[in-house]
C-alpha positions as CSV (number, residue, x, y, z in Angstrom):
1,M,-137.1,-116.4,-47.2
2,D,-137.1,-116.9,-51.0
3,K,-133.4,-117.7,-50.9
4,L,-133.8,-120.2,-48.0
5,E,-136.7,-121.8,-49.9
6,N,-134.6,-122.1,-53.0
7,V,-131.7,-123.8,-51.1
8,K,-134.1,-126.3,-49.5
9,W,-135.7,-127.0,-52.9
10,F,-132.2,-127.5,-54.5
11,I,-131.2,-129.9,-51.8
12,V,-134.4,-131.9,-52.1
13,E,-134.3,-132.0,-55.9
14,H,-130.6,-132.7,-56.1
15,K,-130.0,-134.7,-52.9
16,Y,-127.6,-137.1,-54.6
17,V,-125.5,-134.4,-56.0
18,T,-125.4,-132.7,-52.5
19,I,-124.3,-136.0,-50.8
20,V,-121.6,-136.4,-53.4
21,L,-120.3,-132.9,-52.8
22,I,-120.4,-133.3,-49.0
23,V,-118.4,-136.6,-49.4
24,I,-115.9,-134.9,-51.7
25,V,-115.4,-132.1,-49.2
26,I,-114.9,-134.6,-46.3
27,I,-112.3,-136.5,-48.4
28,L,-110.4,-133.4,-49.3
29,L,-110.3,-132.2,-45.7
30,G,-109.1,-135.7,-44.6
31,I,-106.4,-135.7,-47.3
32,G,-105.3,-132.1,-46.3
33,G,-105.2,-133.1,-42.6
34,Y,-103.1,-136.1,-43.4
35,F,-100.5,-134.2,-45.4
36,L,-100.4,-131.5,-42.7
37,Y,-99.8,-134.2,-40.1
38,Q,-97.0,-135.8,-42.1
39,V,-95.3,-132.4,-42.7
40,T,-95.4,-131.7,-38.9
41,E,-94.0,-135.1,-38.0
42,D,-91.2,-134.8,-40.6
43,S,-90.3,-131.4,-39.2
44,K,-90.1,-132.9,-35.6
45,S,-88.0,-135.8,-36.8
46,H,-85.6,-133.6,-38.6
47,S,-85.2,-131.4,-35.5
48,Q,-84.6,-134.4,-33.3
49,Q,-82.0,-135.7,-35.7
50,S,-80.2,-132.4,-35.7
51,L,-80.2,-132.3,-31.9
52,S,-78.9,-135.8,-31.7
53,L,-76.1,-135.1,-34.2
54,A,-75.1,-132.0,-32.2
55,D,-75.0,-134.0,-28.9
56,V,-72.9,-136.7,-30.6
57,T,-70.5,-134.0,-31.9
58,S,-70.3,-132.3,-28.5
59,N,-69.7,-135.6,-26.7
60,K,-67.0,-136.5,-29.1
61,V,-65.2,-133.2,-28.7
62,E,-65.4,-133.6,-24.9
63,T,-64.1,-137.2,-25.1
64,D,-61.2,-136.2,-27.3
65,N,-60.3,-133.4,-24.9
66,V,-60.4,-135.7,-21.9
67,E,-58.3,-138.3,-23.8
68,K,-55.8,-135.7,-24.8
69,E,-55.5,-134.5,-21.2
70,E,-55.1,-138.1,-19.9
71,S,-52.5,-138.8,-22.6
72,C,-50.2,-135.9,-21.5
73,E,-47.2,-137.6,-20.1
74,L,-43.5,-136.6,-19.5
75,M,-40.4,-138.7,-19.1
76,V,-37.9,-138.0,-16.3
77,D,-34.7,-139.6,-15.0
78,I,-34.2,-139.8,-11.3
79,K,-30.8,-140.8,-9.7
80,G,-29.1,-140.8,-6.3
81,E,-30.4,-141.7,-2.9
82,I,-33.7,-143.3,-3.9
83,Y,-34.6,-147.0,-3.8
84,H,-35.4,-147.5,-7.5
85,P,-33.5,-145.0,-9.7
86,G,-34.3,-144.9,-13.4
87,L,-36.7,-143.5,-16.1
88,Y,-40.3,-142.8,-15.1
89,K,-43.3,-141.6,-17.1
90,L,-45.7,-139.3,-15.2
91,A,-48.6,-137.0,-15.9
92,C,-47.7,-133.4,-17.0
93,D,-48.9,-131.9,-13.7
94,S,-46.7,-134.1,-11.5
95,R,-44.2,-132.7,-9.0
96,I,-40.7,-133.6,-7.9
97,L,-42.1,-135.3,-4.8
98,D,-44.3,-137.5,-7.0
99,V,-41.3,-138.7,-8.9
100,I,-39.4,-139.5,-5.7
101,N,-42.4,-141.4,-4.3
102,L,-42.8,-143.3,-7.6
103,A,-39.2,-144.3,-7.4
104,G,-39.7,-146.0,-4.0
105,G,-39.0,-142.9,-1.9
106,S,-35.7,-141.5,-0.7
107,T,-33.2,-143.6,1.4
108,E,-32.4,-142.9,5.0
109,N,-29.1,-141.3,3.8
110,A,-30.9,-138.8,1.6
111,D,-30.9,-135.1,2.1
112,T,-33.7,-133.4,0.2
113,S,-33.3,-130.0,1.8
114,V,-31.7,-128.6,-1.3
115,L,-34.4,-129.8,-3.6
116,N,-37.6,-128.0,-4.5
117,L,-40.1,-130.9,-3.9
118,S,-43.1,-128.8,-5.1
119,K,-41.5,-128.0,-8.5
120,K,-43.4,-129.3,-11.5
121,I,-41.5,-131.7,-13.7
122,E,-40.4,-131.1,-17.2
123,D,-39.8,-133.5,-20.1
124,E,-36.3,-135.1,-20.0
125,M,-35.6,-133.6,-16.6
126,V,-32.8,-135.1,-14.5
127,I,-33.5,-135.4,-10.8
128,I,-30.6,-136.1,-8.4
129,V,-31.3,-136.9,-4.7
130,Y,-28.1,-136.1,-2.8
131,S,-26.8,-137.9,0.2
132,K,-26.2,-136.2,3.5
133,D,-22.5,-136.3,3.0
134,Q,-22.8,-134.7,-0.4
135,V,-24.9,-131.8,0.9
136,A,-22.5,-131.3,3.9
137,N,-19.6,-131.0,1.5
138,F,-21.0,-128.0,-0.3
139,I,-23.1,-126.4,2.4
140,T,-21.3,-125.6,5.6
141,T,-22.6,-122.2,6.8
142,K,-25.8,-120.4,7.6
143,E,-26.0,-119.5,3.9
144,K,-27.3,-122.9,3.1
145,E,-30.3,-122.0,1.1
146,K,-28.6,-119.2,-0.7
147,E,-25.8,-121.4,-2.1
148,V,-28.0,-124.3,-3.1
149,E,-28.2,-123.6,-6.8
150,I,-24.5,-123.0,-7.3
151,A,-23.7,-126.0,-5.1
152,C,-26.0,-128.2,-7.1
153,L,-24.6,-127.2,-10.4
154,N,-21.0,-127.8,-9.2
155,Q,-21.5,-131.4,-8.2
156,S,-21.2,-132.7,-11.7
157,N,-21.5,-131.7,-15.3
158,M,-25.2,-132.7,-15.2
159,T,-27.7,-130.1,-14.2
160,N,-30.0,-131.2,-11.4
161,G,-33.5,-130.0,-12.5
162,A,-34.9,-130.5,-9.0
163,C,-32.6,-127.9,-7.4
164,F,-33.8,-124.5,-6.2
165,T,-33.4,-121.8,-8.8
166,E,-32.6,-118.1,-8.2
167,E,-36.4,-117.4,-8.5
168,D,-37.0,-119.9,-5.7
169,L,-34.4,-118.3,-3.5
170,A,-35.4,-114.7,-4.2
171,D,-37.2,-114.4,-0.8
172,A,-34.4,-116.0,1.1
173,N,-31.9,-113.5,-0.5
174,N,-34.1,-110.5,0.1
175,Q,-32.2,-109.1,3.1
176,S,-31.4,-105.7,1.8
177,N,-28.4,-104.0,3.6
178,T,-28.4,-106.4,6.5
179,S,-25.5,-108.6,7.7
180,E,-25.4,-112.3,8.5
181,I,-24.2,-111.6,12.1
182,G,-26.7,-109.8,14.2
183,D,-28.4,-108.2,11.2
184,T,-26.4,-105.1,11.6
185,P,-27.2,-102.5,8.9
186,V,-24.3,-101.6,6.5
187,N,-23.9,-97.9,6.7
188,N,-20.4,-97.4,5.2
189,S,-18.7,-98.7,2.1
190,I,-16.5,-101.6,2.7
191,S,-13.2,-102.0,0.8
192,L,-12.7,-105.3,-1.0
193,N,-9.0,-104.8,-0.8
194,T,-8.6,-103.9,2.9
195,A,-11.7,-105.1,4.8
196,T,-11.3,-107.8,7.4
197,K,-13.4,-111.0,7.4
198,E,-15.8,-109.5,10.1
199,E,-16.3,-106.3,8.0
200,L,-17.0,-108.3,4.8
201,M,-19.6,-110.4,6.7
202,Q,-21.6,-107.2,7.3
203,L,-22.5,-107.2,3.6
204,P,-25.9,-108.8,2.7
205,G,-25.5,-112.3,1.5
206,I,-21.8,-112.6,2.5
207,G,-21.3,-115.1,5.3
208,E,-18.1,-116.5,6.8
209,S,-17.2,-118.8,3.9
210,K,-17.6,-116.1,1.3
211,A,-15.7,-113.6,3.3
212,E,-12.8,-116.0,3.6
213,L,-13.0,-116.6,-0.2
214,I,-12.8,-112.9,-0.9
215,I,-9.7,-112.5,1.3
216,R,-8.1,-115.6,-0.3
217,Y,-8.8,-114.3,-3.7
218,R,-7.0,-111.0,-3.2
219,E,-4.1,-112.7,-1.5
220,E,-3.7,-115.0,-4.5
221,N,-4.6,-112.6,-7.3
222,G,-3.6,-109.2,-5.9
223,S,-5.9,-106.2,-5.3
224,F,-9.3,-106.0,-6.9
225,Q,-9.2,-103.8,-10.0
226,N,-13.0,-103.2,-10.0
227,I,-15.9,-104.2,-7.8
228,E,-17.4,-106.4,-10.6
229,E,-14.4,-108.7,-10.2
230,I,-15.9,-110.0,-7.0
231,K,-18.2,-112.1,-9.2
232,N,-15.2,-114.3,-10.0
233,I,-15.5,-115.8,-6.6
234,K,-17.5,-119.0,-6.3
235,G,-21.0,-118.4,-4.9
236,I,-21.2,-114.7,-5.7
237,G,-23.3,-114.2,-8.8
238,D,-25.3,-111.4,-10.2
239,S,-28.1,-111.6,-7.6
240,I,-25.7,-111.2,-4.6
241,F,-23.6,-108.5,-6.5
242,E,-26.7,-106.4,-7.0
243,K,-27.4,-106.4,-3.3
244,I,-23.8,-105.4,-2.2
245,K,-22.6,-103.2,-5.0
246,A,-23.8,-100.0,-3.3
247,N,-21.9,-100.9,-0.2
248,I,-18.5,-102.0,-1.6
249,T,-15.5,-100.1,-2.9
250,L,-11.9,-100.8,-3.8
């Protein structure tokens, strides 16, 4: 109780000093609270600025990527049986069919059966849409799809980028050890120097036209000296040779 009485006595005797001390404490608390508030607000503002900068950077990167994708264009040259031949600029993911449509479409005299319309375009590609007569001149047998690439390349000195390639025709050529007539399996080796046209046509990938070319070749050049020599005949390349080499002999 003595201590409590002493405190009361001090406050009564020194009330002005006590009031001043209380005011000073309140002022100090106010100042401290103000600075704490400012530090907190500055921290929040800095965080928001950092987030905003990150968003702007992210949006800029995304915008640049979109603009880059949209600016990807290729130039191609289309000729032949289309209404508006010439140079065209298209997006990188465009197909042969897109080019034909952009050029006004193919004419009534066009034959697109030898073209791979789903093929993606390449920069500086040349596309030639052939006429029905042109196609008929280099495709006359049931081996139409198999001879397409060679036929396209032989039309001029210019490569037609829209033609089927060997990869495109792999499935069509995958007729292991079966003939063009009746799909009769080839069980015996066939002599390139003595076989008849009908016997040659039993080889996979060898139709009537190729069989006739083989016979004409040996009549004009003499007997075959080796089986690889058959690749000298127009339309018989490595892909066909690989399919028939096990069934041919001299």
